[in-house]
C-alpha positions as CSV (number, residue, x, y, z in Angstrom):
1,M,0.0,0.0,0.0
2,T,1.3,3.5,-0.9
3,D,1.4,6.2,1.7
4,V,-0.4,9.4,0.7
5,I,1.5,12.6,1.5
6,E,-0.6,15.7,1.9
7,L,1.0,18.9,0.7
8,P,0.1,22.3,2.1
9,A,-2.3,24.3,-0.1
10,I,-0.6,27.0,-2.2
11,Q,-1.9,30.4,-1.4
12,P,-2.5,32.6,-4.5
13,E,-0.5,35.5,-3.1
14,T,2.6,33.3,-2.8
15,C,2.1,31.4,-6.0
16,C,1.7,34.1,-8.7
17,T,3.2,37.5,-8.4
18,S,2.6,40.2,-10.9
19,M,5.4,41.5,-13.0
20,T,4.2,45.1,-12.6
21,S,2.4,47.0,-9.9
22,A,-0.3,48.2,-12.3
23,P,-1.5,47.1,-15.7
24,I,0.0,49.0,-18.6
25,T,-2.0,51.1,-21.0
26,P,-2.9,50.0,-24.5
27,E,-0.4,52.5,-25.9
28,E,2.4,51.1,-23.6
29,A,1.4,47.6,-24.7
30,A,1.7,48.5,-28.4
31,A,5.1,50.1,-27.8
32,T,6.4,47.1,-25.8
33,A,5.1,44.7,-28.4
34,S,7.1,46.6,-31.1
35,L,10.3,46.1,-29.0
36,F,9.6,42.4,-28.9
37,K,8.6,42.2,-32.5
38,A,12.0,43.8,-33.5
39,L,13.8,41.2,-31.5
40,G,11.5,38.4,-32.7
41,D,14.1,37.2,-35.3
42,P,17.3,35.4,-34.2
43,T,19.4,37.5,-36.6
44,R,18.3,40.7,-35.0
45,V,19.0,39.4,-31.5
46,L,22.5,38.4,-32.8
47,L,23.1,41.8,-34.3
48,V,22.2,43.6,-31.1
49,S,24.5,41.3,-29.2
50,I,27.4,41.9,-31.5
51,V,27.0,45.7,-31.4
52,A,26.5,45.7,-27.6
53,A,29.7,43.6,-27.2
54,A,31.8,45.7,-29.6
55,E,34.2,48.3,-28.4
56,G,32.3,51.5,-27.8
57,R,29.1,49.6,-28.4
58,E,29.5,50.4,-32.1
59,A,30.1,48.3,-35.2
60,C,30.6,48.8,-38.9
61,V,28.1,47.1,-41.2
62,C,31.1,45.5,-42.8
63,D,31.8,43.7,-39.6
64,L,28.2,42.4,-39.2
65,T,27.7,40.4,-42.4
66,E,30.2,37.6,-41.7
67,P,29.0,36.6,-38.2
68,T,25.4,36.4,-39.5
69,G,26.2,34.6,-42.7
70,L,23.9,36.9,-44.6
71,S,24.4,39.3,-47.5
72,Q,25.0,43.0,-46.8
73,P,21.5,44.0,-48.1
74,T,19.8,41.5,-45.8
75,V,21.8,42.6,-42.8
76,S,21.0,46.2,-43.6
77,H,17.3,45.3,-43.6
78,H,17.5,43.8,-40.1
79,L,19.5,46.8,-38.9
80,K,16.8,49.2,-40.2
81,I,14.2,47.3,-38.2
82,L,16.4,47.6,-35.1
83,M,16.9,51.3,-35.7
84,D,13.1,51.9,-36.2
85,A,12.5,50.1,-32.8
86,G,15.1,52.4,-31.1
87,F,17.8,49.8,-30.4
88,L,20.4,51.1,-32.8
89,S,21.5,54.4,-34.3
90,R,23.5,54.9,-37.5
91,T,26.3,57.3,-38.6
92,R,27.9,57.4,-42.0
93,R,31.7,57.6,-42.3
94,G,32.7,57.7,-45.9
95,S,31.0,54.9,-47.7
96,W,30.5,52.8,-44.5
97,A,27.6,52.9,-42.0
98,Y,28.4,52.4,-38.3
99,Y,25.7,51.2,-35.9
100,A,25.7,52.0,-32.2
101,L,23.6,50.8,-29.4
102,V,21.2,53.5,-28.3
103,P,21.9,54.4,-24.7
104,G,19.2,53.0,-22.4
105,S,17.6,50.8,-25.1
106,L,18.4,47.5,-23.4
107,E,17.4,49.0,-20.0
108,R,14.1,50.0,-21.6
109,L,13.6,46.4,-22.7
110,A,14.4,45.2,-19.1
111,A,11.9,47.7,-17.7
112,A,9.3,46.3,-20.0
113,L,9.9,42.9,-18.6
114,G,9.4,44.3,-15.1
115,E,13.0,44.0,-13.9
């Protein structure tokens, strides 16, 4: 015969805690969703990671094609999406474009997650 072990009941207040103190507005939800949508592709996550790890948190587009294994136009497309979402900024130096991590952009993402 098997012994039955009774477990204490889990109280709702100890089981599930809210990520935020108050619900966000529909506008905040749309803005947060756009951040996640921009990072919804593994290539874009990789690009943000490469730029964030680069010296000065800046990288030339010429340094971003090899690690992704994609063509320069495809990488540029992904970089534009990240720029539109506010993760990266771009400066031109001669014929090359340099992408930099926007200060506070990763912190904004962490705040959206309730950190």
